[in-house]
Legacy VTK file of the C-alpha trace (Angstrom):
# vtk DataFile Version 3.0
C-alpha trace
ASCII
DATASET POLYDATA
POINTS 102 float
13.292 -9.047 11.337
10.737 -9.759 8.915
7.830 -7.372 8.233
5.333 -9.538 8.950
7.163 -10.653 12.355
7.364 -6.886 13.261
3.787 -6.343 12.439
2.753 -9.139 14.778
4.725 -7.870 17.847
3.264 -4.282 17.279
-0.023 -5.967 17.129
0.519 -7.820 20.310
1.805 -4.454 21.963
-0.721 -1.974 20.731
-3.763 -3.757 18.991
-4.567 -1.658 15.994
-1.801 -1.656 13.596
-3.823 -0.981 10.155
-2.280 2.730 9.829
1.392 2.223 11.664
4.179 3.495 9.891
7.193 0.846 9.354
10.642 2.063 9.882
11.974 3.135 6.214
14.883 0.682 6.446
12.250 -2.255 6.607
11.155 -1.907 3.237
14.804 -1.575 1.863
15.637 -4.917 3.401
12.882 -6.796 2.055
10.669 -7.453 -0.990
7.188 -8.295 -0.707
6.082 -12.307 -1.355
3.884 -11.282 -4.005
2.111 -8.108 -5.741
-1.486 -9.077 -5.770
-2.867 -5.845 -7.303
-1.369 -2.672 -9.196
-3.225 -0.145 -11.151
-1.856 3.609 -11.960
-3.716 6.043 -13.742
-1.160 7.788 -16.268
-2.861 9.399 -19.236
0.611 11.437 -19.809
2.521 8.075 -21.207
5.276 6.262 -19.986
8.055 8.800 -19.738
6.042 11.293 -17.433
8.019 11.461 -13.996
5.246 13.391 -12.158
2.952 11.744 -9.697
-0.035 9.681 -10.923
-2.908 8.225 -8.981
-2.539 4.261 -8.088
-3.211 1.524 -5.761
-1.244 -1.691 -5.075
-1.782 -4.685 -2.570
1.562 -6.504 -1.949
1.821 -9.596 0.568
4.277 -9.777 3.489
3.921 -13.335 4.883
0.235 -13.163 6.179
-0.061 -9.210 6.034
-1.151 -7.474 3.015
0.141 -4.054 2.828
-2.130 -1.681 0.686
-0.892 1.972 -0.518
-1.484 4.354 -3.183
-3.045 7.779 -3.980
-6.704 8.473 -4.518
-7.727 8.670 -7.687
-9.627 12.033 -6.746
-6.038 13.790 -6.100
-5.828 14.266 -9.771
-2.827 13.943 -12.262
0.560 15.436 -10.895
-0.837 15.861 -7.322
0.934 14.774 -4.130
-2.150 14.784 -1.863
-4.425 12.142 -0.706
-1.964 9.233 -0.205
-3.044 6.570 1.606
-2.119 3.181 3.353
-3.465 -0.135 5.110
-1.953 -2.699 6.751
-4.491 -5.872 7.114
-4.617 -9.927 7.435
-7.504 -9.935 5.222
-7.094 -10.351 1.750
-10.497 -9.447 0.607
-10.387 -6.109 2.695
-7.038 -5.273 1.109
-8.141 -5.708 -2.263
-11.183 -3.871 -1.747
-9.617 -1.017 -0.409
-6.847 -0.754 -3.251
-9.867 -1.012 -6.182
-11.849 1.701 -4.429
-9.329 4.314 -4.179
-8.616 4.089 -8.096
-11.845 3.527 -9.544
-14.037 6.013 -10.361
LINES 1 103
102 0 1 2 3 4 5 6 7 8 9 10 11 12 13 14 15 16 17 18 19 20 21 22 23 24 25 26 27 28 29 30 31 32 33 34 35 36 37 38 39 40 41 42 43 44 45 46 47 48 49 50 51 52 53 54 55 56 57 58 59 60 61 62 63 64 65 66 67 68 69 70 71 72 73 74 75 76 77 78 79 80 81 82 83 84 85 86 87 88 89 90 91 92 93 94 95 96 97 98 99 100 101
């Protein structure tokens, strides 16, 4: 089942799915149709494997999946992770930018 179909089904069943957690295997089986936005704050350099604040927006069918780690969490933190599912492209991009910009 496609991610967008699964989200449509869940939305019909329970209404708000903006904070729903997808089954883990769904992300492994599907690639996004497109990535609309990605930004990472990584002052350490390319080879640093620690956590860095980031924001991304990916489209799965007519759904936008936003996720990231808030810039306020700081470098190498595992705190303040966030996610959002929406059908509104503008809301998705605004959320991603607000979490990563100062």
